[in-house]
TORGU-499166 format. One record per residue (C-alpha): residue number from 0; residue in one letter; x, y, z. Coordinates in steps of 0.5 Angstrom, whole numbers, plus 2048, in hexadecimal, padded with zeros to 3 digits. Layout:
% TORGU-499166
SITE   nr  rest   xx   yy   zz
SITE  NUM     A    X    Y    Z
...
% end
This chain:
% TORGU-499166
SITE   nr  rest   xx   yy   zz
SITE    0     M  8F2  929  885
SITE    1     S  8EE  923  884
SITE    2     I  8EE  91D  888
SITE    3     E  8ED  916  885
SITE    4     I  8EB  910  889
SITE    5     K  8EB  909  886
SITE    6     T  8EA  903  88A
SITE    7     A  8EE  8FD  887
SITE    8     T  8EC  8F5  888
SITE    9     L  8F0  8F1  88B
SITE   10     D  8EF  8E9  889
SITE   11     P  8F0  8E4  88F
SITE   12     V  8F6  8E0  88E
SITE   13     R  8F2  8DB  88F
SITE   14     N  8EB  8DA  892
SITE   15     T  8EC  8D4  897
SITE   16     Y  8F1  8CF  89A
SITE   17     A  8F4  8CA  896
SITE   18     H  8F0  8C4  89A
SITE   19     T  8E9  8C8  89A
SITE   20     E  8EA  8C9  892
SITE   21     R  8EC  8C1  890
SITE   22     R  8E5  8BF  894
SITE   23     F  8E1  8C6  892
SITE   24     G  8E4  8C9  88C
SITE   25     D  8E8  8D0  88B
SITE   26     K  8E3  8D4  88E
SITE   27     P  8E1  8D8  895
SITE   28     A  8E0  8D3  89A
SITE   29     T  8DC  8D3  8A1
SITE   30     R  8E0  8D4  8A7
SITE   31     Y  8DD  8CD  8A9
SITE   32     Q  8DF  8C9  8A3
SITE   33     E  8E7  8CC  8A5
SITE   34     A  8E7  8CA  8AB
SITE   35     S  8E4  8C3  8AA
SITE   36     Y  8E5  8C1  8A4
SITE   37     D  8EB  8BC  8A3
SITE   38     I  8EF  8BF  8A7
SITE   39     Q  8F0  8B8  8AC
SITE   40     S  8F7  8B5  8AA
SITE   41     E  8F7  8AE  8A5
SITE   42     K  8FE  8AC  8A5
SITE   43     Y  905  8AE  8A5
SITE   44     F  905  8AC  8AC
SITE   45     H  90B  8AA  8B0
SITE   46     Y  909  8A4  8B3
SITE   47     R  903  89F  8B5
SITE   48     P  900  8A0  8BC
SITE   49     L  904  89B  8C1
SITE   50     W  8FD  899  8C4
SITE   51     Q  8FA  898  8BE
SITE   52     P  900  896  8B9
SITE   53     D  8FB  893  8B3
SITE   54     M  8F7  89A  8B3
SITE   55     E  8FA  8A0  8B0
SITE   56     L  8F9  8A7  8B5
SITE   57     N  8F3  8A9  8B1
SITE   58     D  8F0  8A3  8AE
SITE   59     P  8E8  8A2  8AD
SITE   60     R  8E9  89A  8AE
SITE   61     R  8E8  89C  8B5
SITE   62     T  8E0  89B  8B4
SITE   63     A  8DC  895  8AF
SITE   64     I  8D9  89C  8AD
SITE   65     V  8DC  89D  8A4
SITE   66     M  8DB  8A3  8A2
SITE   67     E  8DE  8A5  89B
SITE   68     D  8DF  8AC  89D
SITE   69     W  8DF  8AD  8A4
SITE   70     Y  8DE  8B5  8A3
SITE   71     A  8D8  8B3  8A1
SITE   72     F  8D5  8B5  8A8
SITE   73     R  8D3  8BB  8A7
SITE   74     D  8D1  8BF  8AD
SITE   75     P  8CA  8C3  8AC
SITE   76     R  8CC  8C8  8B1
SITE   77     Q  8D3  8C9  8AD
SITE   78     Y  8D6  8C9  8B5
SITE   79     Y  8DD  8CA  8B4
SITE   80     Y  8E1  8CD  8BB
SITE   81     G  8DF  8D5  8BA
SITE   82     A  8D8  8D3  8B7
SITE   83     Y  8D7  8CF  8BD
SITE   84     V  8DA  8D3  8C3
SITE   85     Q  8D5  8D9  8C0
SITE   86     Q  8CF  8D5  8C1
SITE   87     R  8D0  8D1  8C7
SITE   88     S  8D2  8D9  8CB
SITE   89     K  8CB  8DB  8C8
SITE   90     M  8C8  8D5  8CB
SITE   91     Q  8CD  8D5  8D2
SITE   92     D  8CA  8DD  8D3
SITE   93     A  8C3  8DB  8D3
SITE   94     A  8C4  8D5  8D7
SITE   95     E  8C8  8D9  8DC
SITE   96     S  8C2  8DE  8DC
SITE   97     N  8BE  8D8  8DE
SITE   98     Y  8C2  8D6  8E4
SITE   99     A  8C3  8DD  8E7
SITE  100     F  8BC  8DF  8E6
SITE  101     F  8B9  8D8  8EA
SITE  102     E  8BF  8DA  8EF
SITE  103     K  8BE  8E1  8F1
SITE  104     R  8B6  8DF  8F1
SITE  105     N  8B8  8DA  8F6
SITE  106     L  8B3  8D5  8F1
SITE  107     A  8B6  8CF  8F4
SITE  108     D  8B2  8D0  8FB
SITE  109     Q  8AB  8D0  8F7
SITE  110     L  8AC  8C9  8F6
SITE  111     S  8AA  8C4  8FB
SITE  112     D  8AE  8BF  8FD
SITE  113     D  8AB  8B9  8F9
SITE  114     I  8AD  8BD  8F4
SITE  115     K  8B4  8BE  8F5
SITE  116     A  8B5  8B6  8F7
SITE  117     K  8B3  8B4  8F0
SITE  118     V  8B7  8B9  8ED
SITE  119     I  8BD  8B8  8F1
SITE  120     R  8BB  8B0  8EF
SITE  121     F  8BA  8B0  8E8
SITE  122     L  8BC  8B6  8E5
SITE  123     V  8C3  8B8  8E9
SITE  124     P  8C6  8B1  8E7
SITE  125     V  8C5  8B2  8E0
SITE  126     R  8CC  8B6  8E0
SITE  127     H  8CF  8AF  8E1
SITE  128     L  8CC  8AD  8DB
SITE  129     E  8CF  8B4  8D7
SITE  130     H  8D6  8B1  8DA
SITE  131     T  8D5  8AC  8D6
SITE  132     A  8D3  8AF  8D0
SITE  133     N  8D9  8B3  8D1
SITE  134     L  8DE  8AD  8D1
SITE  135     N  8DA  8AA  8CB
SITE  136     N  8DA  8B0  8C7
SITE  137     L  8E2  8B1  8C8
SITE  138     Y  8E3  8AA  8C7
SITE  139     G  8DF  8AB  8C0
SITE  140     T  8E4  8B2  8C0
SITE  141     S  8EB  8AE  8C1
SITE  142     L  8EA  8A8  8BC
SITE  143     G  8E4  8AA  8B7
SITE  144     Y  8E7  8AC  8B0
SITE  145     G  8E5  8B2  8AC
SITE  146     T  8E5  8B9  8AF
SITE  147     V  8DE  8BC  8AD
SITE  148     L  8DB  8B6  8B2
SITE  149     T  8E2  8B5  8B7
SITE  150     Q  8E2  8BE  8B9
SITE  151     A  8D9  8BC  8BA
SITE  152     L  8DB  8B6  8BF
SITE  153     L  8DF  8BB  8C2
SITE  154     F  8DA  8C0  8C3
SITE  155     N  8D5  8BC  8C5
SITE  156     G  8DA  8B9  8CB
SITE  157     M  8DC  8C0  8CD
SITE  158     D  8D3  8C2  8CE
SITE  159     R  8D2  8BC  8D1
SITE  160     L  8D7  8BD  8D7
SITE  161     G  8D4  8C4  8D7
SITE  162     I  8CD  8C1  8D8
SITE  163     A  8D0  8BD  8DD
SITE  164     Q  8D1  8C4  8E0
SITE  165     Y  8CA  8C7  8E0
SITE  166     L  8C7  8C1  8E3
SITE  167     S  8CC  8C1  8EA
SITE  168     R  8CB  8C8  8E9
SITE  169     I  8C3  8C7  8EA
SITE  170     A  8C4  8C2  8F1
SITE  171     L  8C9  8C8  8F3
SITE  172     L  8C3  8CD  8F2
SITE  173     L  8BE  8C7  8F5
SITE  174     D  8C2  8C7  8FC
SITE  175     H  8C5  8CE  8FC
SITE  176     N  8CC  8CC  8FA
SITE  177     S  8CD  8C7  900
SITE  178     S  8CF  8C1  8FC
SITE  179     G  8CA  8BC  8FF
SITE  180     A  8C6  8BC  8F8
SITE  181     L  8CC  8BA  8F5
SITE  182     T  8CE  8B4  8F9
SITE  183     E  8C7  8B2  8FA
SITE  184     A  8C6  8B2  8F2
SITE  185     K  8CD  8AD  8F2
SITE  186     S  8CA  8A9  8F7
SITE  187     Y  8C4  8A7  8F2
SITE  188     W  8C8  8A6  8EC
SITE  189     M  8CD  8A1  8EF
SITE  190     D  8C8  89D  8F4
SITE  191     D  8C1  89F  8F2
SITE  192     P  8BE  899  8EE
SITE  193     A  8BA  89D  8E9
SITE  194     W  8C1  8A0  8E7
SITE  195     Q  8C5  89A  8E6
SITE  196     G  8C3  898  8E0
SITE  197     M  8C5  89F  8DD
SITE  198     R  8CB  89E  8E0
SITE  199     A  8CD  898  8DE
SITE  200     L  8CB  89A  8D7
SITE  201     C  8D0  89F  8D7
SITE  202     E  8D5  89C  8DA
SITE  203     E  8D4  897  8D4
SITE  204     T  8D5  89D  8CE
SITE  205     T  8DC  8A0  8D1
SITE  206     V  8DF  898  8D0
SITE  207     T  8DB  897  8C9
SITE  208     K  8E1  897  8C4
SITE  209     D  8DE  899  8BD
SITE  210     W  8DD  8A1  8BE
SITE  211     F  8D8  8A2  8B9
SITE  212     E  8D4  89D  8BD
SITE  213     V  8D5  8A1  8C3
SITE  214     F  8D2  8A7  8BF
SITE  215     V  8CC  8A3  8BD
SITE  216     A  8CB  8A1  8C4
SITE  217     Q  8CC  8A7  8C7
SITE  218     D  8CA  8AD  8C3
SITE  219     I  8C4  8AA  8C0
SITE  220     V  8C1  8A4  8C4
SITE  221     M  8C3  8A6  8CB
SITE  222     D  8C2  8AE  8CA
SITE  223     C  8BC  8AD  8C7
SITE  224     L  8B9  8AA  8CC
SITE  225     V  8BB  8AD  8D2
SITE  226     Y  8BA  8B4  8D0
SITE  227     D  8B3  8B2  8CE
SITE  228     L  8B2  8AF  8D5
SITE  229     V  8B6  8B4  8D9
SITE  230     F  8B6  8BB  8D6
SITE  231     N  8AE  8BA  8D2
SITE  232     Q  8AA  8B6  8D6
SITE  233     F  8AD  8B6  8DD
SITE  234     D  8AD  8BE  8DC
SITE  235     Q  8A6  8BD  8DA
SITE  236     W  8A4  8B9  8E0
SITE  237     L  8A7  8BF  8E4
SITE  238     V  8A3  8C4  8E1
SITE  239     D  89D  8C0  8E3
SITE  240     H  89F  8C0  8EA
SITE  241     G  8A1  8C7  8EA
SITE  242     A  8A8  8C7  8E9
SITE  243     Q  8A8  8CA  8E3
SITE  244     D  8AE  8CF  8E5
SITE  245     I  8B4  8C9  8E5
SITE  246     G  8B2  8CA  8DD
SITE  247     M  8B6  8D1  8DC
SITE  248     L  8BC  8CC  8DF
SITE  249     T  8BC  8C7  8DA
SITE  250     E  8BA  8CB  8D4
SITE  251     F  8C1  8CB  8D2
SITE  252     M  8C0  8C3  8D1
SITE  253     R  8BB  8C4  8CD
SITE  254     T  8BD  8C9  8C8
SITE  255     W  8C4  8C5  8C8
SITE  256     H  8C0  8BD  8C6
SITE  257     A  8BC  8C1  8C1
SITE  258     D  8C3  8C4  8BE
SITE  259     N  8C7  8BE  8BF
SITE  260     S  8C2  8B9  8BC
SITE  261     R  8C2  8BD  8B5
SITE  262     W  8CA  8BB  8B5
SITE  263     A  8C9  8B3  8B8
SITE  264     D  8C3  8B2  8B3
SITE  265     A  8C7  8B5  8AD
SITE  266     V  8CD  8B0  8AF
SITE  267     L  8C8  8AA  8B0
SITE  268     K  8C5  8AB  8A9
SITE  269     T  8CB  8AC  8A5
SITE  270     A  8CE  8A6  8A8
SITE  271     A  8C8  8A2  8A6
SITE  272     A  8C7  8A5  89F
SITE  273     E  8CF  8A3  89E
SITE  274     S  8CD  89C  89C
SITE  275     A  8C8  895  89E
SITE  276     E  8CE  893  8A3
SITE  277     N  8CE  899  8A7
SITE  278     L  8C7  899  8A8
SITE  279     S  8C6  892  8AA
SITE  280     L  8CB  893  8AF
SITE  281     L  8C9  89A  8B2
SITE  282     E  8C2  896  8B2
SITE  283     A  8C5  890  8B6
SITE  284     W  8C9  895  8BB
SITE  285     I  8C3  899  8BC
SITE  286     S  8BE  893  8BD
SITE  287     M  8C3  890  8C3
SITE  288     W  8C4  897  8C6
SITE  289     K  8BD  89A  8C6
SITE  290     A  8BB  892  8C9
SITE  291     K  8C0  894  8CF
SITE  292     A  8BF  89B  8CF
SITE  293     I  8B7  899  8D0
SITE  294     A  8B9  894  8D6
SITE  295     A  8BE  899  8D9
SITE  296     L  8B8  89F  8D9
SITE  297     A  8B2  89B  8DB
SITE  298     P  8B3  89B  8E2
SITE  299     V  8B5  8A3  8E2
SITE  300     A  8AF  8A5  8DF
SITE  301     K  8AA  8A1  8E3
SITE  302     D  8AC  8A4  8E9
SITE  303     M  8AE  8AB  8E6
SITE  304     L  8A7  8AC  8E2
SITE  305     D  8A3  8A7  8E4
SITE  306     D  8A0  8A5  8DE
SITE  307     A  8A0  89F  8DA
SITE  308     E  8A1  8A2  8D4
SITE  309     A  8A6  8A7  8D4
SITE  310     I  8AB  8A2  8D2
SITE  311     D  8A7  8A0  8CC
SITE  312     K  8A7  8A8  8CB
SITE  313     A  8AE  8A9  8CB
SITE  314     V  8AF  8A3  8C6
SITE  315     A  8AA  8A6  8C1
SITE  316     V  8AE  8AC  8C0
SITE  317     L  8B5  8A8  8BF
SITE  318     D  8B1  8A4  8BA
SITE  319     K  8AE  8AB  8B6
SITE  320     R  8B6  8AC  8B7
SITE  321     L  8B8  8A6  8B3
SITE  322     A  8B3  8A6  8AE
SITE  323     K  8B5  8AD  8AC
SITE  324     A  8BC  8AB  8AB
SITE  325     G  8BA  8A5  8A6
SITE  326     L  8BB  8A0  8AC
SITE  327     F  8B6  89A  8AD
SITE  328     K  8B1  89B  8A7
% end
């Protein structure tokens, strides 16, 4: 008796969902495409928002930026929820290992009192900046348009809470969990003359109405200047003064900023390339917020690094990114 085994090929009824088929054609779509494109509700709402009756619930007119297709803001990282969570989990595992290494070997006790005081005055208060960044990105999530953009803003906002928590843990490591360093750092944020310009600037961004302008102010201008000053230049200052161990506690921030900048630059480049009107508006916003951020950060940079050219170095990094995105040419 012989047994004949045959294979049967079953053709799929369809290759992808209807909403991705309409945009990309009848072919297998990526998870990012399925989870991101054309899934925001655009019509058939029951009523307009009572707090803004001249707008729909999801309305592209909440920003002065005009796009023919709001799904042009493709995330180069292709983060949807699953991919984002997996990537951040890997980064968190590495960060937790670094913090455990620092605490287990009591590396805080190897730091001088002067170094600890400087870290508490200039590094730990950045957690308040991160809380502002959380608010600003969630504002864009709530009023923005197009899931490819609003989901990335949400991921960004959640990241900022994590970074604020890591900065708080640095303070707790320095004072052996007494919380005194957190209280001292907050007093610097509230009362230190060097920080008052940044504090005022943060408050101004939270009352700016146009959500895309808030994105430009926060994720392009302020982030670039602050991260270069604090997590690059100040980190190098710590290395030069024998406090290189602090660097393992801020590695997450440097890795995150490099990753997030890829997305932020892509958004800026796409909006600028859409029209001359967008380009002109973006350059006007950046010029205004850049001048404000430089004025606000100058006292911090002077006291933190004692380097008259520190702020100029940070501005040079920002200008290079803007040029790559096609602005100010």
